[in-house]
N, C-alpha and C positions, 0 to 999 in steps of 0.2 A: 933746379929752378923750373918755373913754369914757362912755356913758350909764349911769345907775344901773340897778339891777335892776328898778325899778318903772316908770320912764317914760323917754321920749326928749326930753321938753320941760320947760319950766319955766313957772311962772305959775299963774293961777287955773284954767286948763283944761289938763289934761295929756294927752299921747298915751300911752296905756297900752300898753307893749310886749306885754302879754298879749293885746291886741286886734289885734296885727299877726301875720299868719299867712303860711305858705309851703307850697307843694306841690312835689312833685318826682317825676319819673319815675325809679325806682331804677336805678342803674348808669350814668347818663348825666351827664357833666360834674360829677364829684364836688366839685371846688373850689367851684362855685356853691352847692351845698346846704350845704357846710361853712361858708361865709361867712354865709349866712342863719341857720344854726344858731347861730353864734358871736355874731350880733347879738342873740340872746335872743328871737327870734320863735318863735311856736308852730307846730309842724308839723301839717299836714293830710295824712293818708294815705287811700288808697282805702277807703271804707266807714267812715271815722272822721272825719266832718266836724262840727265844733262848730256850734252855732246862731249864725249870723252876724247882726250887728246893723248898723244904720246907722252909717256912718263907721268901720267896721272897715276894715283895709287888708290885702289878700291879694296876695302875690307868687306868680305861677304861672310855671313854667318851660315855655316853648313848645318842644316837641320833636316829632319825627316817630316814630310817629303821635301826635297830640294826643289823649290818652286821654279817653274819654267822661266819666269821673268828674270830670276837670279841667274839661272843657267845661261840665258841669253846675254846677260851683262858679262858673265865670266868669259864667254866666247868673244864678245865684243872687245873686251880688254886685249885679248890675243890678237884680234884683227888690226886694231888701231895702234898697238904698241903701248897701251897702258899696262900697269903692273897690278896684279890681283893677289889678295891675301885671303885664304880660306881659314876661318876660325871654326874648328870642328867642335860643335856643341852637342847636339843630339845625334847619336850614331846608330839609331835603330835601322837605318838603311844599310849601315855596315853589317850589323848583326844578321839581318835577313839575307845578306849576300856571303856570309862566311861559310865556305864549304869545309868539309873535313872535320867537323866537330867531333864526330863519333870516333875519329882516328887520333884525336888529341892534338890536332894542329889547325891553324886558321889560314885562310887565304881569301883575298877579295876577288869578286867576279869582275869581268871586264867592264860592265856597265858602270860600276862605282869607280874603277880606275880611270875611265874616260872622263869622269867628272873632276878627278883630282889632277890629271895631267896638265890641263891648261893653266893651273895656278902657278904663280911665281914664288909664293911663300905659303907655308901652312903653319897654323898654330894648333898643335896637338895637345891632348889632355895630360898625358903622362909620358915618361921616358920610355916605358914599354911600348906605348902606342907609336912613338917616334921610331923606335927600332923596328917594329912590325911594318910600318909603312915603308921604311927603307928596304926591308926584305922583299916587299912587294914592288920594288923598282920604282918607287916614287922618289925622283931624284932632286927635287927642289929643296932649298933650305927649310928645315922644320924646327920650330921653336916649341918649347914645352910650357904649358900653362901651370901644371903641378897642382893647383888648387883653384877652384872657382871662387872668385870674389863674391862677397855678399855685402852690398853697400848699405851703410847706415848714415843718415844725414849727419854731417860733422858737428852740428849744434847738439843733436841728440847723443851722438857718440861721446861727447865730452861729459855728458851726464850719466853715461852707461855704467852702472855699478850694481851688480847683484852679488851678494855675499854667498857664493856657492859653498864655501867651507862652513858657514853657519848652518846651511841646510844639511850638509853632510854630517855635522856633529849632533844634529837633533836625533831624537829616538827613531823617527821615521826617515832614515837617511837614504834608503834605497828606493828613491823615486826616479823613474826614467821617463824621458820625453821622446815621443815619436811624432814627427811632423811631415806632412806631404799628402799624397793621394791616399785615401783611406777606404775607398770603395771595396767591397768584398771581391769583386771580379779581379782587381789589381793586387790587393794586399790581403789575401785570405788568411795569412798567418795571424793577423790581428783578431780574427774571429775563431781561430782554432781553440778548442777548449782543453787546455792543459794546465795543470796546477803550477802556480808560482807564487812566491811570497812578495816579490818586488811589486811596487805600484807602477802602472804604466799610464801616463797622461798622453792622450791622443789629440793632436791638433790637426785640423783640416787646413792645410796651407794654401788652398786654391780659391778661397772666397766664393765657394759655390753656395747656392741657397741652402738655408738650414734644412738638415735632414736628420731623421731619427735613426740612431744606430743601436744595435743590440749586442754589446760587447760582453764577454764573460767576466767573471769576478776579478777584481783588482785591476780592471782597465777602465779608464775614465775619459769620456769625451769632453774636451775642453773648449770646443767651438771652432769656428773658422775665422782666419785672420789673413790680412794681406802680408806681403813680404816685409813691409815697413814695421808692421805691428809685432810680428812673431817673436823676435829676440827679446822683447820686453815682457812677454807673457810667460816664458818658461820659468817654472818654479822648482824644477827637479835638480838632480845631481849629475845626470848623464843624458847624452843624446844617443838614440839607437839608429843604426843604419843596418837594415836587413832586407835582403831580396827574397822574393817568393821562392821557397825551396822547391816548389813543384815545377818551376821553370828552370830545370837543371842546365839546359843548353846555354842559358844566359850567363852562366858562371864564367865561361871562357871569354865572353864579351866583357864581363866586369873585371877581368884581369887587366884590361887595357884602359878602361874608362873610369872616371871619378864621378861621384854623386854630388849634386848641388847641396844635399844635406850636410856634406862634410864642411863646406864653407859656411853654411848657416850655423852649425853647432860651434865651429871655431869662432865665428863672429859673436856668438852668444856666450863664449867662454864656458862651454859645457864639455867636460871629459866625455870621450866617445866610446861606445860599445859597438863593435863592427864585425861583420861576417868575415871569417878567415878566408884567404884565397882571393881577395879582391884588391884592386889598386888603392881603395880607401884604407884597407887594413895595412898595406905597405906604408902609407903615409903616417898612420896612427902609431905604428910600432917604431918607425924610424925617428919620430919626433917626440915620443913618450907623452902622448896626450890621451891615453885610455888603454883599453884592452880588447882582444879579439875573442870571438866564440865560433864554434863550428855548429852549434845547435842552441836554440833559444832556451832549452832546459838546462843549459850550463850556467845561465846568468846568476841564479841564486847562489850557487856554490862559489863562483868567482867573486861576487860582491862581498861574500863573507871574508875573503882574504885581503881585501883592500884596506890598508892602514891609513891613518891620518897623514903620515909622512908621505906615503905614495900619492895620495890624493893632492897634497900640497904641491908636489913636483909637477903633476899634470896641470894644475891650475897655473903654476908659474910659467910653464912652457906655453900654455894657451895665451897667456898675456903678451907673449912676444909675437904671436901670429895674428891675434885678433885685430889690432889696429891696422895691420897691412890689408887684411881681408876687407875691412870696413871702408877703406879708402881706394880700393881697386888696384892695389900694388901688383898683383900677379899678372893681370892682363896688360897693365901699363908697362911692365918690364918687357913683355914680349913685343909690344908696339915699339918701344924705344929701341930694342935690339934690331927690329926690322927697319926702322927709320935710319939707324946708323949704317946698316948694310946698304940701304937705298941711297943714302947720301954718298957713300963711297963709290957706288956704281955710277952716280951722276957726276962725281968729282967735286961735290960740294964740300966746303970747309968742314972739318970735324969739330970746330968750335961751336957746338950746337947745344941749345938748351934741351932739357928732357921734360917729359910730361909730369 
């Protein structure tokens, strides 16, 4: 059930939604902020922080860099007795602080740990990340996102129907989608000149001004689109998740973190081709929604082995996940688990609605 406008709980002591807040770094991971907004929580913006009280609850999005005003709010929660939740989104600040990569292990430096210690709850991206943080002596309750939600307006979602199997059964069935940052500095593998038979449709997912790109053969620039537009543009059979192979240190980081592309492709019901050794690959293999590769040059040969029956299985599994991603299920599940814990701590009745 959905919570009422006034509270999230029931009984003699209520959790007032007006005393649940959220902060956000503008422009980063819009679905997360939209979900917090739809929960009815009160926004906090830079320079506009309400007077926090004991047992208020504040959700903070942990991004790189962690803005000073958000850090001040985190510390203010600790001073006044409010409870804080860190949602770990962009972890480049983690990556820059991970020592020991050359020795095959990871550890956090003290600066990052000091940002995490004041939190009362943490929402991590993967189970591996949760275990890693526990190993780093982060002792608070840690909940796992598992998959970034990718919201689609419910009216549009009802009309969402793209016949992937029809595309697959056509003569030109091996058409792959890549969406995201496509500048040469960030994704130079898109510009590397190696032969492949598959067709690669490249979408600029950041709505930057039109730019001319010089891609090699069999790669086609399809334009730039907003998040809301992207899932309805994809005409291929697969979605590609690939990290720049020249940034090899980042692979240890990717073992812990998930890509927003994973949620995008799941919402779009696109079977996924993903780089082996990443958290994204773990999800794809566990849930049978695509296949993994260790090198881009493997794609043609692996595509040749995909049968109609295998592709149908992937599509059927995606249809189970897609509606959840489109309506914010994964973050809402973490929020509800935290509210349940928070209610128990306050002694609130457990007869509570969920988001």
